C-alpha positions in Angstrom: 141.6 74.9 81.6 141.3 76.9 78.2 137.2 77.1 77.4 137.7 75.6 74.0 135.5 73.4 71.2 136.1 70.6 73.2 134.1 71.2 76.6 131.9 73.2 74.5 130.9 69.9 72.7 131.1 67.7 75.8 128.6 69.6 78.3 125.5 68.9 78.7 122.8 70.7 80.9 121.2 67.6 81.1 124.7 66.6 83.1 125.1 69.3 84.8 121.3 69.4 87.0 122.2 65.8 87.6 125.1 66.9 89.4 123.5 69.8 90.9 121.0 66.9 92.2 123.4 64.7 93.8 125.1 67.5 95.9 121.3 68.9 97.0 120.5 65.2 98.0 123.8 64.5 99.0 123.9 61.1 97.6 123.6 59.2 93.8 120.4 56.8 94.6 118.3 60.3 95.9 119.1 62.2 93.2 118.2 58.9 90.8 114.9 59.1 92.9 114.3 62.9 92.6 115.2 62.8 88.7 113.4 59.5 88.6 116.9 58.1 87.1 118.5 54.7 87.8 121.8 55.3 89.8 124.0 53.8 87.4 122.4 56.3 85.0 123.8 59.5 87.4 127.0 57.3 88.1 127.6 57.4 84.3 126.8 61.3 83.9 129.0 62.1 86.9 131.5 60.6 85.3 131.1 62.1 82.0 130.9 65.3 83.7 134.3 65.0 85.3 135.8 63.7 82.5 134.7 66.6 80.6 136.5 69.1 83.0 139.4 66.5 83.9 139.3 67.0 87.7 137.2 65.3 90.7 133.7 66.4 91.0 132.4 64.6 94.0 134.2 62.6 96.7 132.0 59.2 97.1 131.9 57.4 100.6 129.5 55.4 101.9 127.6 57.7 104.2 127.2 59.7 100.8 128.7 62.3 97.9 129.8 65.6 98.3 131.4 68.3 96.2 135.2 68.4 96.1 136.8 72.4 95.6 136.1 72.1 91.7 132.3 70.6 92.4 131.5 73.7 94.7 132.7 75.8 91.9 130.9 74.6 89.4 127.9 74.5 91.6 128.0 78.2 92.0 128.1 78.7 88.3 125.7 76.5 87.2 123.1 77.9 90.0 123.9 81.4 87.7 123.4 79.1 84.8 119.8 77.5 85.4 118.9 80.7 86.6 119.8 82.5 83.6 118.2 80.1 81.2 115.0 80.5 83.4 114.7 84.0 83.0 115.2 83.7 79.5 112.3 81.6 79.5 110.3 84.3 81.6 111.6 87.0 79.2 110.2 85.2 76.3 107.0 85.0 77.9 106.4 88.6 78.8 107.8 89.6 75.5 105.5 87.7 73.7 102.4 89.1 76.3 103.6 92.0 78.1 100.2 91.4 80.8 101.9 88.4 81.8 105.0 86.3 83.8 105.6 85.6 87.1 108.0 88.1 89.6 109.9 87.2 92.9 110.4 89.9 95.4 112.1 89.5 98.8 110.2 92.0 101.3 110.2 92.7 104.7 107.1 92.5 106.6 106.8 96.5 106.8 107.7 96.9 103.3 105.2 94.4 102.1 102.2 96.3 103.5 103.3 99.5 102.4 105.4 100.4 99.1 105.2 96.8 97.8 101.8 96.4 97.7 100.8 100.0 96.7 103.1 98.9 93.3 101.4 96.1 93.3 98.0 97.5 92.8 99.4 100.1 90.3 100.6 97.2 88.2 97.6 95.1 88.5 95.6 97.5 86.4 98.0 97.5 83.2 99.2 94.0 84.0 96.3 92.0 84.9 97.9 88.9 84.2 101.1 89.6 85.9 101.6 87.2 89.0 104.0 87.9 92.2 105.2 85.6 94.5 106.5 87.3 97.5 109.1 86.2 100.4 108.9 87.4 104.1 111.7 87.4 105.9 114.5 89.6 108.1 116.4 91.5 105.6 119.5 89.5 106.6 118.0 86.5 105.1 116.4 88.2 102.0 120.4 89.0 101.2 122.5 86.0 101.8 120.0 83.2 101.4 117.0 84.0 98.9 118.8 86.8 97.1 122.1 85.0 96.6 120.5 81.6 96.0 118.5 83.7 93.4 115.2 82.6 95.0 114.3 86.1 94.2 115.4 88.9 91.8 115.2 91.5 94.2 115.0 92.5 97.4 113.1 95.9 99.1 113.9 96.7 102.3 116.0 99.1 105.1 119.6 98.1 104.2 121.6 95.2 106.8 124.9 97.7 107.0 125.8 101.2 105.5 128.5 99.2 103.5 127.1 97.4 100.5 128.0 93.3 99.7 130.2 93.6 97.0 128.4 91.2 94.9 124.8 93.3 95.3 124.0 96.6 94.0 122.0 98.9 96.1 119.7 101.6 94.7 118.5 103.9 97.8 115.2 104.7 97.8 114.9 106.8 101.0 115.2 106.8 104.9 112.4 105.6 106.2 110.5 108.0 109.0 108.8 106.0 112.2 105.9 107.1 114.3 104.1 106.0 117.5 100.6 105.5 116.5 97.6 103.4 118.3 94.1 103.2 118.2 90.7 104.4 119.9 89.9 104.7 122.9 93.5 104.9 124.1 93.8 107.8 126.6 97.0 109.3 124.9 94.8 110.1 122.1 93.4 113.4 123.9 96.4 115.0 124.5 98.0 117.4 121.9 101.2 117.6 123.7 102.9 114.4 125.0 106.4 114.1 126.2 108.1 110.3 125.4 109.0 109.7 129.1 105.6 109.7 130.0 104.9 106.4 127.5 107.7 104.7 129.0 105.4 102.3 131.3 103.0 102.2 128.7 102.2 98.6 126.8 104.4 98.9 123.6 104.3 96.0 120.3 107.6 96.4 119.2 109.5 94.3 116.0 112.2 92.2 117.3 114.6 94.7 115.6 113.7 98.0 117.4 116.2 97.0 120.7 119.4 97.7 117.9 121.1 100.8 117.9 120.2 102.9 114.8 116.6 102.0 115.0 114.4 105.4 115.3 112.9 104.3 118.7 116.2 102.8 120.3 117.8 106.3 119.1 114.9 108.5 120.3 114.6 107.1 123.8 118.1 106.9 124.3 118.4 110.6 123.1 116.0 111.7 126.2 117.9 109.8 128.5 115.4 106.9 128.9 116.0 102.9 128.2 113.6 101.6 125.8 110.6 100.4 127.2 110.0 96.1 127.7 107.6 94.9 125.2 104.4 93.6 126.1 104.2 91.8 122.4 107.2 91.7 120.4 106.3 90.2 116.7 107.0 91.8 113.0 103.6 90.7 112.0 101.8 93.9 111.2 98.8 91.9 111.5 99.1 91.0 114.4 99.8 94.5 115.9 96.8 96.1 113.9 94.4 93.4 115.9 96.4 94.3 119.2 95.9 97.8 119.1 92.2 97.9 118.2 91.4 96.9 122.1 93.0 100.5 122.8 95.9 99.4 125.1 98.2 99.6 123.1 101.1 101.6 121.4 103.5 100.3 118.8 105.7 102.3 115.9 104.5 101.9 112.1 107.0 103.5 109.3 105.6 106.6 107.2 105.9 104.2 104.4 103.0 101.8 105.7 101.1 105.0 107.2 101.2 106.6 103.6 100.1 103.5 101.6 97.9 101.2 104.0 94.5 101.4 104.0 92.1 104.0 106.0 90.2 101.9 107.4 93.2 100.2 109.6 92.7 103.4 111.3 95.8 103.9 112.9 96.3 107.3 115.0 99.5 109.0 115.3 100.7 110.4 118.8 102.0 113.8 118.6 105.8 112.7 118.9 108.3 113.4 116.5 111.4 110.7 116.2 114.7 110.4 114.6 114.7 109.5 110.8 116.3 106.1 110.2 120.4 105.9 109.7 120.0 103.1 107.0 118.0 104.0 104.1 115.1 101.6 102.9 116.7 100.4 99.3 116.4 98.2 96.1 118.6 95.2 96.4 119.8 93.1 93.3 122.8 90.9 92.5 125.7 92.5 90.5 125.7 90.9 86.8 122.3 89.0 86.8 120.4 90.3 84.2 117.1 91.6 85.3 113.3 90.4 83.7 111.4 92.8 82.1 108.9 91.9 84.6 111.6 93.0 87.7 112.6 96.0 85.9 108.9 97.1 85.3 107.9 97.0 88.7 111.2 98.8 90.0 110.4 101.5 87.8 106.8 101.7 89.7 108.7 101.3 93.1 110.8 104.8 92.1 108.0 106.4 91.3 106.0 105.5 94.2 109.1 106.1 96.7 109.8 109.4 95.4 107.3 111.6 97.5 109.2 109.6 100.8 112.6 110.5 99.8 111.5 114.4 99.5 
């Protein structure tokens, strides 16, 4: 099917938008309700779009409508088309007023608390009207859901695999170091030397991924011939860890990037135990062939600058 003047003249963004709504809702009637249209108008738009491309885009049944092979192909490109148009509007707004705009960023909990928070604070001093929409999730969900579906422009976090996905660009920032921390009046703060084995039976707060090979706490205990300690509390929440540590009864691991940027009043105290650095790096991940907004480029430049000391 050649890209020619006939298709360019007939193809309408409104019809494409209606088609995407039908696929998302699974039915002509539901799409009509969402778009505040009549069902016949939705059906006609789909028929016109199918006529433009000369193929069937939807399979209809009593259960609803679902995309054909051709429809799934158009849907994938349609998401990109509308994303680029939205970005164009944002770019124009940003160029008209460089201090404003909105940026959607995907982060893990610890990156949000440390590096991303520091970048936002720095940018807020010079771009006070720039708004940040932070999406927090595990790294796999951020990559394969939010980034691929263009619900955020970039993701910052520890990469999930040493081999980048073919449709993603990965810019390595640094390899994270982790530290065992607690808070007063924990008894271990009185010791200048501590063997890791001595902490095996303590009350640990661990992240969900700490029991995986390659994660610093797992590798540290394995190198000492020990099993990873049983978690008293299992959670990715840094706020929960901070609250529980205040009792003085718990130990946990905190990334060095968090310790560098977290407010001093949180009062984390590092125990004198050296752990191996993470095997996989913290990186900025973006989609290939997706034009980044000026706000995203500005944020990335700021993150690079802040991350330099962590890479040294």
